[in-house]
C-alpha positions in Angstrom: -5.1 -22.2 -24.0 -4.0 -19.8 -21.1 -1.5 -17.0 -21.7 0.3 -14.6 -19.3 0.7 -11.1 -20.8 0.8 -7.3 -19.9 -2.4 -5.8 -19.0 -4.1 -2.8 -20.2 -5.4 0.1 -18.7 -8.8 -1.5 -18.7 -7.8 -4.5 -17.3 -6.2 -2.8 -14.4 -9.8 -1.6 -13.8 -10.8 -5.2 -13.7 -8.2 -6.0 -11.2 -9.4 -3.2 -8.8 -13.0 -4.5 -9.2 -12.1 -8.1 -8.3 -10.0 -6.6 -5.2 -13.0 -4.8 -4.2 -15.0 -8.0 -4.4 -12.5 -9.6 -2.4 -12.9 -7.3 0.3 -9.9 -5.3 0.0 -11.7 -1.8 -0.3 -9.6 -0.1 -3.0 -9.3 3.8 -3.0 -11.6 5.6 -5.6 -8.2 6.7 -7.5 -6.3 4.0 -7.0 -6.1 2.4 -10.6 -5.5 6.0 -12.2 -2.6 6.5 -9.7 -1.3 2.8 -9.9 -1.2 3.1 -13.7 0.7 6.2 -13.9 3.4 4.7 -11.5 4.3 1.9 -13.7 2.1 1.1 -16.9 4.1 -1.8 -17.4 3.7 -3.4 -14.1 0.3 -5.0 -14.4 -0.5 -8.2 -15.8 -3.1 -10.6 -16.5 -3.8 -14.5 -17.3 -6.0 -14.6 -20.3 -7.9 -17.7 -21.7 -9.8 -17.6 -25.1 -9.7 -14.0 -25.0 -11.1 -13.6 -21.3 -9.1 -12.2 -18.3 -9.2 -15.2 -15.4 -6.2 -13.8 -13.2 -4.9 -10.3 -12.5 -1.3 -9.1 -10.8 0.8 -6.4 -10.5 4.7 -6.5 -10.8 5.5 -2.8 -10.1 9.1 -1.6 -10.5 10.5 1.5 -8.5 13.3 2.0 -10.9 15.4 -1.1 -10.9 16.2 -1.1 -7.2 13.0 -2.3 -5.8 9.6 -4.3 -6.6 6.5 -5.0 -5.4 4.0 -7.6 -6.1 0.1 -7.4 -5.6 -3.4 -7.8 -6.8 -2.8 -11.5 -7.1 -6.5 -12.9 -8.1 -7.6 -15.8 -10.1 -11.3 -15.8 -10.9 -12.9 -17.6 -8.0 -14.5 -20.4 -10.2 -11.0 -21.5 -11.5 -9.2 -21.7 -8.3 -7.6 -24.9 -7.2 -6.6 -25.7 -10.8 -2.7 -24.8 -10.8 -3.5 -21.6 -12.8 -2.5 -19.3 -10.0 0.6 -21.2 -9.3 2.0 -20.8 -12.8 0.9 -17.3 -13.1 2.3 -16.2 -9.9 5.6 -17.8 -10.7 5.6 -16.2 -14.1 4.8 -12.9 -12.4 7.7 -13.2 -10.0 10.2 -14.1 -12.7 9.0 -11.3 -14.9 9.5 -8.9 -12.1 13.1 -9.8 -11.4 13.7 -9.7 -15.1 12.7 -5.9 -14.8 15.0 -5.3 -11.7 18.7 -5.0 -11.3 20.3 -8.6 -10.2 19.7 -9.3 -6.3 17.0 -6.4 -6.1 14.5 -7.1 -3.4 10.9 -7.4 -4.1 8.2 -7.1 -1.6 4.5 -8.1 -1.1 1.7 -8.0 1.3 0.1 -11.4 1.0 -3.1 -12.7 2.7 -2.1 -15.1 5.5 -3.7 -18.1 4.0 -1.1 -17.8 1.0 2.1 -17.7 3.3 3.2 -21.2 2.7 2.8 -21.1 -1.1 4.5 -17.5 -1.3 7.7 -19.2 1.0 8.0 -22.0 -1.4 8.5 -19.2 -4.2 11.5 -17.7 -2.1 9.8 -15.0 0.0 10.8 -14.6 3.5 8.3 -13.5 6.2 9.1 -10.2 8.0 5.9 -9.3 10.0 2.1 -9.0 9.7 0.5 -5.8 8.6 -2.9 -5.4 10.3 -5.9 -3.5 8.8 -7.6 -1.7 11.7 -10.9 -0.4 11.5 -13.0 2.5 13.2 -14.8 5.5 12.8 -13.6 8.7 12.1 -13.7 11.5 14.8 -14.2 15.2 14.2 -11.6 17.2 16.3 -11.9 20.6 17.7 -8.6 21.8 16.9 -5.8 20.9 14.8 -2.1 20.9 16.0 -0.3 24.2 14.6 2.6 22.5 13.3 0.5 20.6 10.6 0.6 21.7 7.0 -1.2 20.5 3.9 1.3 18.9 1.9 0.3 21.2 -1.2 2.0 23.9 0.5 5.3 22.2 0.9 8.3 21.5 -1.5 7.5 18.4 -3.2 11.3 17.4 -2.8 11.1 18.0 0.9 8.2 15.3 1.1 9.9 13.2 -1.2 12.9 13.1 0.8 11.1 12.0 4.2 8.9 9.5 2.1 12.1 8.0 0.9 13.6 7.5 4.3 10.5 5.5 5.3 9.8 3.6 2.1 13.3 3.0 1.5 13.4 3.9 -2.4 12.6 6.7 -4.6 8.9 6.5 -5.6 8.3 10.1 -6.9 6.0 9.4 -9.7 3.5 7.4 -7.4 4.2 10.0 -4.7 3.3 13.1 -6.9 -0.5 11.9 -7.0 -0.9 10.4 -3.8 -0.4 13.0 -1.6 -3.1 15.2 -3.2 -6.1 12.6 -3.4 -9.5 14.1 -4.5 -11.7 14.0 -1.7 -8.9 13.3 0.6 -5.9 15.2 2.8 -2.5 15.1 2.9 -0.7 16.6 6.0 3.1 17.2 7.0 4.2 17.8 10.6 6.8 20.9 10.6 9.1 21.5 13.5 10.3 24.7 12.5 11.8 24.1 9.2 12.1 20.3 9.9 10.0 17.9 8.3 9.0 15.4 10.8 5.7 13.5 9.9 3.6 12.6 6.9 0.2 11.3 6.5 -2.5 11.0 3.7 -6.0 10.1 4.1 -8.0 8.8 0.7 -11.8 8.1 -0.1 -12.1 4.4 -0.7 -15.1 2.2 -1.8 -16.1 1.9 2.0 -15.0 5.0 4.2 -11.4 6.3 4.0 -7.8 4.8 4.6 -5.0 6.5 6.2 -1.5 5.7 4.6 1.1 6.3 4.9 1.4 7.5 8.3 5.0 8.1 9.1 6.1 10.0 12.3 9.5 10.4 14.2 7.6 10.5 17.6 4.1 8.7 18.8 3.1 12.4 19.6 3.6 13.5 16.0 1.7 10.3 14.8 -1.0 11.3 17.1 -1.4 14.7 15.9 -1.7 13.6 12.3 -3.9 10.7 12.9 -6.3 13.0 14.8 -6.2 15.8 12.0 -6.6 12.8 9.3 -9.3 11.0 11.2 -11.4 14.2 11.3 -11.3 14.6 7.8 -13.0 11.4 7.6 -15.6 12.1 10.7 -18.5 9.8 11.1 -17.3 7.5 8.2 -15.5 4.2 8.5 -11.8 4.9 8.6 -9.0 2.1 8.2 -5.2 2.2 9.1 -2.8 -0.7 8.0 -0.5 -1.0 10.8 2.7 -3.0 11.1 2.5 -5.5 13.9 6.4 -5.1 14.7 5.6 -1.5 15.9 4.0 -1.5 19.2 3.5 2.2 19.3 1.4 1.9 16.1 -0.9 -0.7 17.7 -1.0 1.5 20.7 -2.3 4.4 18.6 -5.0 2.2 17.1 -6.2 0.9 20.5 -6.5 4.7 22.0 -8.7 5.4 19.0 -10.9 2.3 19.2 -9.7 0.7 16.2 -10.2 -3.0 15.8 -8.4 -5.5 13.6 -10.4 -6.2 10.3 -7.9 -7.8 7.9 -4.4 -8.4 7.5 -1.6 -9.3 5.2 1.9 -10.9 5.7 4.7 -8.7 4.6 7.3 -10.9 2.8 10.5 -10.4 0.7 12.3 -12.2 -2.0 16.0 -11.1 -1.8 17.4 -8.9 1.0 14.8 -7.2 2.7 15.4 -3.2 3.0 16.2 -1.9 6.2 13.3 0.3 7.4 12.4 2.3 10.4 9.5 0.3 11.4 9.5 2.4 14.8 8.4 5.5 12.7 6.1 3.7 10.3 2.5 3.9 11.8 0.6 2.9 8.9 2.0 1.6 5.5 0.8 3.0 2.3 -1.0 0.3 0.5 -1.0 -3.3 0.5 -1.0 -3.3 -3.4 2.2 -1.0 -4.1 3.9 -1.1 -0.9 
């Protein structure tokens, strides 16, 4: 008999391992940070005491939710397990949110029709661009480490671009072990935010939020330099031409991608200032 239930902390590690096997390249600290964001947001499908499916149903307060980590064990796919599990996950997250609250997801392209049948509407594609980190000889003087800034200032800028408060997640995300978080200060005005973190393979940059292409360029160059000589990845919203141009300038090429979809009213985000999304798993 198959049952769907809340996952344990150890079972979240299983989800991360399965994500790595799928080629999604999770960050080294992702499991720990994700769990602290919403311990009740991770679920699994179990049969005879064995986990056969994983997923996340993370709630940011009661205003917004995000679904990810949807994986059924490869040898059990095509049997209807995933369909029932996914529907249960969607309904569980809806119950955790306020009536009418939106739910977002980044789903692999092949699953788009399935998600659409479940009430999700396509917004745009987020493309994973891959390249190699390059050392830079100088760093823009306006760049400062996020450690040195008031957290409230960082959180306010993030909220403008994510659309909702996620302070619990952000407190750890912007200080990754082995990584780097940078802000762009124009006088006392905060105008850009970027984080690079170590992953199973190389480094991922995300988020990368900036008010202008020039600020995005300065942030990317510094974050890429932190990963000099290593593979570097940036998840770019395809509906932002300047973000695609940033990747092209730095010889990044498409390696993977997901369809951003929403259930309910999609948040009105400033996509023209989003050069890199934070994570395919939690938004």
